[in-house]
N, C-alpha and C positions, 0 to 999 in steps of 0.2 A: 711076468704074466699079470694081464689085466683080468681080474676075476670077479664073478658076480656072487656075493656072499649070501645071497637069498637062496640060491640053489643047493640041492644036496646032491648033485651028480658027480661032484669032485671032492675027494676026501684030502684034507690037509692036516697033518699032525705036527703039533708043536707043543713041547713041554707036555706031553702027555694029555693034551686036550684036543679033540676032534672037531674040526670045521668043514662044513661042506660048502663048495663053490663050483661055478660053472666057467670054463674058459671062454672069454669073449673074443679075444685076440692076442695073438703073441708079439711081444717087443722084440724087434728085429736085433740080430747079434750087433755088438758094437755100439749099442746106445744104452746100454746098462752098466752102471758104474760111475763112480765119481769122476768128473772132468769130461766125460763122453758127451757128445753132441746129440740131443734128441732130434728124431726124424718126424716127430708128431708136434707141430707147432703150427701158428697162424698169425698174422698181422692183426692187430686191434683194428677197429673200424676207422679210427682217426689217428693218424701218426706222421710223422716227418716226411716219409716217403710218398704216401698217398694224399696227404693234406688234411686240413682240418674244416669243420663247417663254417661257412660263410653267410649263412642267413639263420634267423632264429625267430620263433613266434611261440605263442601260448594257445592252444586249441584243445576243445574238451578236456580241461583241467590236465593237460600234459604239455610239457616243454618239448618243442618240435625243433630239431636241427636239420639244416639242409646242406648237402655238398654234393656236387656233379649232378646226378639225376635221381638221388636218393633222399629219403627222410627218415630220421630217427625220432620216434615217439617214446618219451619217458614213462615210467609207471604213473599211472592216474594218481593225482595229488601227490606225487613225489618226484619233484623235478630233477633231482639228482641222481635218481635211480633209473638205470637202463637194463635191469634183470628181465631177461626174456622168459623166465621160469620162475616159479615159485614151488619149492620142494620137488622139484623135477617136473612139475606140471605147468602147461600154458593156460593162463586164467584170463578172464576178460580184462584185468586192469594191468596186464603184464606190458612191459615195453615190447615193442616191435619195429620192424624197419620195412619200408616199402621203397621200391624202384619204379620210376615211371617206364612202362613197357611202350616203347615207340619205335618206328622205324629209323628214327634219327636220335642220336645221343646229343641232348642239349643241357648246358649246365643250369643249374637253379639259381635264379638271381634275386628274386624277392617272394615273400610269403605275406599273405593277407588273411587273417582269420576273421570269419563272421559265422554265418549259419552253416557255411562249409569253409574248408581251408582252401584258399586260391593260391596257386603257385605260378609264378611267371618265370619262363625259361628264356634262353637265347633264342629259341625258335617256335615256342608254343607256350599256351596257358592251360592250366590243368585244375581240376576241382577235385578235393579229396573229401569224402563224407561216408556215412555209414551205408553199408550194403542193404541192411534191413532196418527200418526206421524205428521198429519197436525193440530193438536189442541193443545192448550198450556198445559203443564205439571201441574197438580194440583189434587185437591181433586177427581174430576170426571174423570181424565185421568191419571191414574197411575196404572202400573201392576208389579207384583213382581213373578219372574221366578227362579225356583231353577235349578242351572247349573251343579253341581256336589255334591258329598258327601264325600269328603276327610275330611274335617275339618280343622282349623286353630288354631295356638297357638295365645298367646297375643302380639307377635312381629308385630309391624306395618309393612305393606308391602310397597314396592318402586315400582314406575312406570318407565319402561324402553321403552321410546317411546310409542306404544299402548299396552304393556304387563304390567300386574300386577304381580310381583313377590312376593311370600308368602311363609312363612314357614308352613309346615303341622302340624297337630296337636300334634304330638310328638317332634316337633322341628328338626328332623333329616332328613327330606326331603324338599326340595325346588321345588316349582311349578311355573310354568309360565302360567298365566290365559290370553288367547288371544281370540279374536273373530274367529270362524270358519263358514266361509259362507256356507259350505256344510250343516251344521247342524244348521244355524241360531241361534247359541249359542256360548257358550264360552267352550273352553276346556282348561284343566290345566295338560300339560305332566310334568312328573318328570325330572327335569335338574340335578338332582343328581344321576341318574340311574347308570352311569358308574363312580362315584367317591363317593360313600356313606362312604367310610373311611374318607373323609375329613370333613364331617358333623357329624361324629359318635356320639360325646357327647352331640349334640343338640345346635341350635342356640338360642342366647338371645338378638341379636339386628342386624340390617341390615340398610345399607346406600348405595345410588347410586351415584357413581362419573362418570359423563358423559363425561368431558374433562380433560386430553387430551384423555383418553382411556374409554371405555364403560366398567366399571368393578362395579360389586355388592360386597360390602364388607360386612363382618359379624364377629360377634365374638361369639366364643363357650363359652359353660358353663363351660369348663376347662381353659378359658382365651386365647385361641389360636386365633390369628388373620388369617381369611382366606379371600380369593376373588375368584370371578368368573367372568372372561373375558366373556362378554355376547353380541352377537350381532346376533338378530334373523335373518335379512336379509342376512347374510353371513354364517348362520349356524355354528356359533361358540359359543360353551359352554365349558369354560376350566376353571377348579377348580385349585386353588394354595393355598398352606399353608404359613404363614408369621410368624414362631415361633420368639419371641422375647426374648433375653436372661433375664431370671429372671423375666419377665413381666407377669401379669395376665391382659389381656385387658377387661375392662368392659362395654365399651361403644364405638361406632363408629358413626361418622357424617360427612356429605359432606356439606362444605360450599364454596360458590364462593371465589375466591381469591381476594385481594384488586383491582387489575388491571382488573379483569373481563376476563382474558385470559384462565382460567383453574378452575377446582373444588378442592379445597384442602381436602384431607381426615384428619380429627381429630380423635383422640381417647384419651380415659382416661384409664391410666395404672396403675396397683397396683404393687410397688415393696416392697422388703425388704432391706433397706439401713441401715448399720451399726446397724442391730438389731431392726429397727423401721419400722413400715409400713408407706409408703408415697404413694400418688397418684399424678402422673405427667399428664398433659395435653401436648400432642404433635401432629405434623402434619406432613405429607408426604411432604418432600421438593421436589421442582421443579428439573427436570433434567437439569443441565448446562454443557456446552462444556468448560468452563474454569476450567482447571484441578486442580487449587488451591482452587477452590470453591466446589469442590465434597463433598457431605455429603451421605456416604454410612454405617453409622452406626446409632445405635438407641439412642434417646435422647442425641443427640450431641450437643455442643456447639462450638462456633467459637470464635477464637482469631484473631484479625486483628489490628496491629500496627507495633511499632518499633520492630526489631529481638529481641527475648528473649529466654532464656532456661527455664524460669519457667512459667507455665501456672497455674493460681489460678482461683477461683470462681467455683470449681468443688465440693462444698461441698454436692451437690445433688447426687453425685456418690461416696461418701466416702466408701473405702474399696474394690471398684469395679475394675476388671480388664478392661482397656478401650483400644479401637483402637486408633491410633494417625496418622493422616494425616499432614505433614509437607511441606508447599509449594508444594503440589501436589504430594509429595513422600511418600511412606510408611515409617513409624517410628516404631521401636520395640514397643510392648505393654507395657504399663505401669499400675501400681496400684496406685489409688488416696490415698494419704495420707494427712491428715491436709488440704483437700479441693484443693490440688494442685499435679502436676507432675512435673518432671524435664526432658528435653530434652537432647539428646547426642549434637544436635547442635541447634543453635539459629534459629527461624523461625519467620517470619512475618505474615504467614496466617496458622492457625493451626486449624484443626478440630478434637475434641475430643469426643468419645460417645462409647455406649457399643457395643459389638461384633454383628454383623448382619450376620450371616453365612447362605449362601444359598447352597442348594445341589440339584443336578439332577441325576437321575439315569434312564437309558434306560430301556426298556422291555428286555426280554430274546431274545438275538440277533438271527437273522435268516439269514443264508448265503447260504442256499440251499445245496444240495449234489447230488452225483451221482444216488442215488436212493430215491429220494424224499425230504423231509424237513429235516431241521438240528434240529428241536425240537426233544428233547429226545435223541439225539445222542451227543458223547462225542466231545467237541470242546474247541478251545483255541483262544481267542482274546489278542493279544499282541502289537497291533499298531491301532492307530486312528488318523485322521485329524479332528481337531476341526475348524468350521468356526466361526468367532467371529465378533461382530460389536462394534466398540467404547469401547474396552475392555482393562483392564489391570489387571495382577493378575490372580489367581486361579490355581486349581490343577484338574489333571484327573488320572484315572486309572481304573482297573477292579473292585476294591472294596475300602473300606472306609480305609482299612489298607496298602493299595499298591497305593498311589497317587504320582504322579510325578509333579514338578512344571512347569506350562506353562510359558516359558522363552519369553520375548519380547525385551530384550536389544540386540543391535546389535552393531558392532564395530563403527558404526557412531554415537552412543549416547555416549557423554563423561561422563565417571565415575564422580560420585558425584552428577549427575543430574538425575532427573526423566525421564524415556521413555515416550514418548506421547501416547495416547490411539491409540490402533492398531484395523484395520479392515482388515480381510482376514483369511488365513489358517494356523493354527498351528499344526506341527507334534508332537505326543506325542507317546514314545515307553516304553513299561515296560515288565517285565518278568511275562508273563501270565501263568497260569496253566490250565491243562486240566480238564474239568468238562461237566457235562450236562447242566449247566447253565452258560452263559456268559453275562455280562452287562458291560456298560461303567458308571463310576460314575465321575461327574464333580462338583466340590466344590470351592464356593467363600469364601475365609478365610481371606480377608484384605478389608480395607475401600475404595475399587476402584470398578468400574462398571465391570460386567461381563455378556455379552449378548451373548448367544450361539444361533447360527442360524441353525447350522446342525452338526451332529456327524456322521463321515463317518469311522467306524471301518474295520480293516482287520480281516478275521475269517478263521481259519483252521477246518474243519470239519472231524471227523473220520467216515469212512463208516460202520465200526463194530459198535456194541453195547457196 
């Protein structure tokens, strides 16, 4: 019998002592005695049959685990304690469980804590918060509200200020989940709507680099590294691709630099080197104004010491064509053989790495015409002025096959020495052809910085068709 010893409705005598009890329920026959199976049992919340949590977060001083469409909140400030009662009573800091009540059953794929706890599932997004703001968050003061029905994939989201950036279910769209006062809820606009080609193959990992620039980095399923310069207060959403020669980027992460002045972007990239598959860990180097220290190539190594014409220790790039920067000046490309390269002239500070080509192409140029727009009309672009910032090197032209070198050397720069980085306007002229489409292409083709501030082309438009 299961009894309640606090009542006096049942008298039980043992060894001349009287105890009062109330019968609550009877234990079934056959379930009493050593070796007999009990009929009163239940699975624990997490087990081998039903599974274990696949998401975790910290919210309101509680550890939160998620699995399927349920959340388990620990005792407040006691992350390993999931007792739902204290001395038989449910109190404000007790552990509790919540299941999203929806017409669809969708597994939780990520949690993002902030002013509320956001949860992304396979088919919708939810917000978990207090029901009454003036009371403590707990088992009797918790509400779950559905916010949208886009669905998420398994890529963990990142927080940019008060915005949660997550990849939609198929991984090809990225949404920014932010609170909207007018709706008293969260909206999730598509931030790839104008750049769907950038994320076309699907996103597999995301990281956020806050300093020195607000950039959401990601790697695609085809191994291409991409980024999005994101600033909600400035209405800036700019996607950009960063193809790396021969690399398949598998993972991205943002880690504070040792001096705490910036966030370093770290990647894991897979290469095929000398017929063998290798994985390298690299990070995005800080920008420096010291010309000899420039690193504008991928997976680069630096030699610093007595002047030499032989650079060794390049076994990890065996058989690869590499860019070379020697004492701040461009050096002809070399191919690594037996883990080394030979220079034309001795250098004391040498940067060696895989080519990191950059390319910019304008939209179809608009120059106006006497009877309307230049779009669709025959036109010719043959000249452009490029405004650059702290740049050196590069080429420009109407297309990839007709590029002209951007020249920085002036008579005041001694021959045999590298010109300094230039800021200002550079004129570029080429033999343009007539076409209904006119663009300007700018290409970075050497291990030097190239920052294009503006492209100012000259355009001749034919009034006829």
